C-alpha positions in Angstrom: 65.5 -213.0 83.9 63.8 -215.0 86.6 67.0 -217.0 87.1 69.0 -213.8 87.4 66.6 -212.2 89.9 66.8 -215.4 92.0 70.5 -215.2 91.8 70.5 -211.7 93.2 68.7 -213.0 96.3 71.0 -215.9 96.6 74.1 -213.7 96.3 72.9 -211.4 99.1 71.9 -214.2 101.5 74.8 -216.6 100.7 78.0 -215.1 99.4 77.6 -211.6 100.6 76.6 -212.6 104.1 79.8 -214.7 104.5 82.1 -212.0 103.0 80.8 -208.8 104.7 84.3 -207.8 105.9 85.7 -208.0 102.3 82.9 -205.9 100.9 83.3 -203.4 103.8 86.9 -203.0 102.8 86.0 -202.7 99.1 83.5 -199.9 99.9 86.5 -197.7 100.8 88.3 -198.2 97.5 89.8 -200.8 95.1 93.5 -201.9 94.9 93.7 -204.5 92.1 97.2 -205.6 91.1 96.1 -206.9 87.7 94.5 -205.4 84.7 92.8 -208.3 82.8 91.9 -207.6 79.2 89.7 -210.2 77.5 86.8 -210.8 75.1 83.1 -210.0 75.8 82.3 -213.6 75.0 79.9 -215.0 77.6 82.0 -218.1 78.0 84.9 -216.3 79.5 84.8 -215.4 83.2 88.1 -213.9 84.4 87.5 -214.4 88.1 86.3 -217.9 87.6 89.3 -219.2 85.6 91.8 -217.4 87.8 90.0 -218.1 91.1 90.3 -214.4 91.9 88.3 -212.7 94.6 86.2 -209.6 94.1 88.4 -206.6 93.8 91.6 -208.4 92.7 91.1 -207.9 88.9 90.4 -204.6 87.0 88.8 -205.9 83.8 88.4 -204.5 80.3 86.2 -206.5 78.0 85.2 -206.0 74.3 84.8 -208.0 71.2 88.2 -209.6 70.4 90.1 -208.3 73.5 91.3 -205.4 71.3 93.3 -202.4 72.6 93.6 -199.8 69.9 97.1 -198.2 69.8 97.6 -194.9 71.7 95.8 -192.1 70.0 94.0 -194.3 67.5 90.5 -194.2 69.1 88.5 -192.2 71.6 86.8 -195.2 73.1 87.0 -196.3 76.7 89.8 -198.9 76.3 92.6 -196.3 76.3 91.1 -194.4 79.2 90.6 -197.6 81.2 94.2 -198.7 80.6 95.6 -195.4 81.6 93.4 -195.3 84.8 94.4 -198.8 85.7 98.2 -198.1 85.3 98.4 -194.5 86.5 95.6 -194.3 89.2 95.3 -197.8 90.5 99.0 -198.8 90.0 98.4 -202.3 88.6 101.6 -204.3 88.3 100.5 -206.8 85.7 98.5 -206.6 82.5 97.1 -209.8 81.0 95.7 -209.9 77.5 93.6 -213.1 77.3 92.2 -214.4 74.0 90.2 -217.6 73.8 89.4 -220.5 71.5 86.5 -220.2 69.0 86.5 -216.4 69.2 83.7 -214.9 67.2 85.5 -211.6 66.8 88.4 -213.4 65.2 86.1 -215.3 62.9 84.7 -212.0 61.9 88.1 -210.5 61.3 88.9 -213.3 58.9 85.9 -212.3 56.8 85.6 -208.6 57.8 84.5 -207.4 54.4 81.3 -209.4 54.7 80.3 -207.6 57.9 80.0 -204.1 56.5 76.3 -204.2 55.6 75.0 -206.5 58.3 77.0 -205.3 61.3 78.6 -202.0 60.4 79.6 -201.2 63.9 81.4 -204.5 64.3 83.0 -203.9 60.9 84.4 -200.5 62.1 85.5 -201.9 65.4 87.5 -204.7 63.8 89.6 -202.2 61.8 91.5 -201.8 65.0 92.7 -205.4 64.5 93.8 -204.7 60.9 97.4 -205.3 61.9 96.4 -208.9 62.9 94.4 -209.4 59.7 97.2 -208.2 57.5 99.8 -210.3 59.3 97.6 -213.4 58.7 97.0 -212.5 55.1 100.7 -212.2 54.3 102.1 -215.0 56.4 99.6 -217.7 56.8 98.1 -218.2 53.3 98.6 -222.0 53.6 96.2 -222.3 56.6 92.4 -222.4 56.7 89.5 -223.3 58.9 90.0 -223.9 62.6 93.8 -224.0 62.3 93.8 -220.4 60.8 91.3 -219.3 63.5 93.6 -220.7 66.3 96.6 -218.8 64.8 94.4 -215.6 64.5 93.6 -215.8 68.2 97.3 -216.2 69.1 98.6 -213.5 66.8 95.8 -211.1 67.9 96.8 -211.4 71.5 100.4 -210.7 70.7 99.4 -207.7 68.5 97.5 -206.2 71.5 100.7 -206.6 73.6 102.4 -204.5 71.0 99.6 -202.0 71.0 99.8 -201.6 74.8 103.4 -200.6 74.6 102.5 -197.6 72.5 100.9 -196.0 75.6 103.4 -193.6 77.2 102.3 -194.5 80.8 102.9 -198.2 80.0 106.3 -197.5 78.4 107.4 -195.6 81.4 106.4 -198.3 83.8 108.0 -201.0 81.7 111.3 -199.0 81.5 111.4 -199.0 85.4 110.3 -202.6 85.6 107.2 -201.5 87.5 104.8 -203.2 85.1 104.7 -206.7 83.4 102.8 -207.8 80.3 101.4 -211.2 79.8 99.7 -212.9 76.8 97.2 -215.7 77.6 95.0 -218.0 75.5 92.1 -219.8 77.2 90.8 -223.0 75.7 87.1 -223.3 76.4 86.8 -227.0 75.7 89.6 -228.0 78.1 89.8 -225.3 80.6 93.5 -224.9 79.9 95.2 -221.5 79.8 98.5 -221.1 77.9 100.9 -218.2 78.4 103.3 -216.8 75.9 106.9 -217.4 76.8 109.1 -214.7 75.0 112.2 -216.8 75.5 110.9 -219.9 73.9 108.5 -218.0 71.6 105.8 -220.4 72.5 102.5 -220.6 74.4 103.1 -222.8 77.3 101.5 -224.0 80.5 102.0 -221.2 83.1 104.3 -222.0 86.0 103.4 -220.1 89.2 107.0 -220.3 90.3 108.4 -218.8 87.2 106.7 -215.5 86.0 106.6 -215.3 82.2 106.4 -212.0 80.3 105.5 -211.1 76.8 108.0 -208.6 75.5 106.5 -206.9 72.4 109.7 -206.8 70.4 110.0 -210.6 70.9 106.4 -211.6 70.3 106.8 -213.8 67.2 105.1 -216.9 66.0 107.0 -219.3 63.8 106.0 -220.7 60.5 106.7 -224.5 60.6 106.5 -226.4 57.3 104.2 -228.9 58.8 100.8 -227.4 59.7 100.2 -230.1 62.3 103.2 -228.7 64.3 101.8 -225.1 64.4 99.8 -225.1 67.6 100.7 -225.3 70.3 104.4 -225.7 71.0 106.2 -224.5 67.9 107.4 -220.9 67.9 110.8 -219.6 67.0 112.8 -216.4 67.4 113.1 -213.8 64.7 115.7 -211.2 65.5 114.8 -207.6 65.2 117.2 -205.4 63.2 118.6 -202.4 64.8 116.8 -199.2 63.8 118.5 -195.9 63.2 117.3 -193.1 65.4 116.2 -191.2 62.3 113.8 -194.0 61.4 112.0 -194.0 64.7 108.6 -192.3 65.1 108.9 -189.1 67.1 105.7 -189.7 68.9 106.7 -193.3 69.9 110.5 -193.3 69.9 110.7 -196.5 72.0 109.3 -198.5 69.1 111.1 -199.8 66.1 110.0 -198.4 62.7 108.6 -201.9 61.8 106.4 -201.9 64.9 105.1 -198.4 64.3 104.3 -199.2 60.6 102.4 -202.4 61.7 100.5 -200.5 64.4 99.7 -197.6 62.2 98.4 -199.9 59.5 96.1 -201.5 62.0 94.7 -198.2 63.4 94.3 -196.5 60.1 93.1 -199.6 58.1 90.1 -199.0 55.9 88.1 -201.3 53.6 
């Protein structure tokens, strides 16, 4: 605490004193252009890794950078997303996972958390879609390799979940909003962004804006585990879905997407 209290004084005398005009402007309101969704992990600092100024990012943080699908929970995540898009008019939403994520470690052994950390156990049920996907498609992986895949798949699942929000769907339809999937590697400082054309997490290019389209967010399953991360993703075409098979509450999603999202939000032990 002494270090934090000393830091308060240093902030006021150093940073604040040299940025008084900025804080005067911020006192009249905020106009962030980016909603940054990431993990509560203390090793992640959105403003630090993006070199963003105060007021440039609207941030949502929780264990596992999880956004429950629309209507699946009454927590603050959905309200914050809606506020950022509708009231603040953000133009970009970034979901940023990270290496060595404790929440993803917990997801891989969720059943063991029920007695010791019941609230964490319940929270992670909102990532059941990720867990089920890993269970059914990555049985040949284990350890750190499986964890890395879990981090990547979870980020893409949250992109899918975001699209279930009507306000986001409407903005995407009019090309007024853009979704981005990032992974931050703590040990190297590198950030990779999902490229929906190459189906790969790649180094971001500031001259070429990448977007993560939910219906295209697919990771490949190479025969050689060593080729899995990063740099090896492939396209999997989505079948056309008859109108009768679409969910009346979310008609913009395919039946497969709805089924996957519903299984995640309604998953139980």
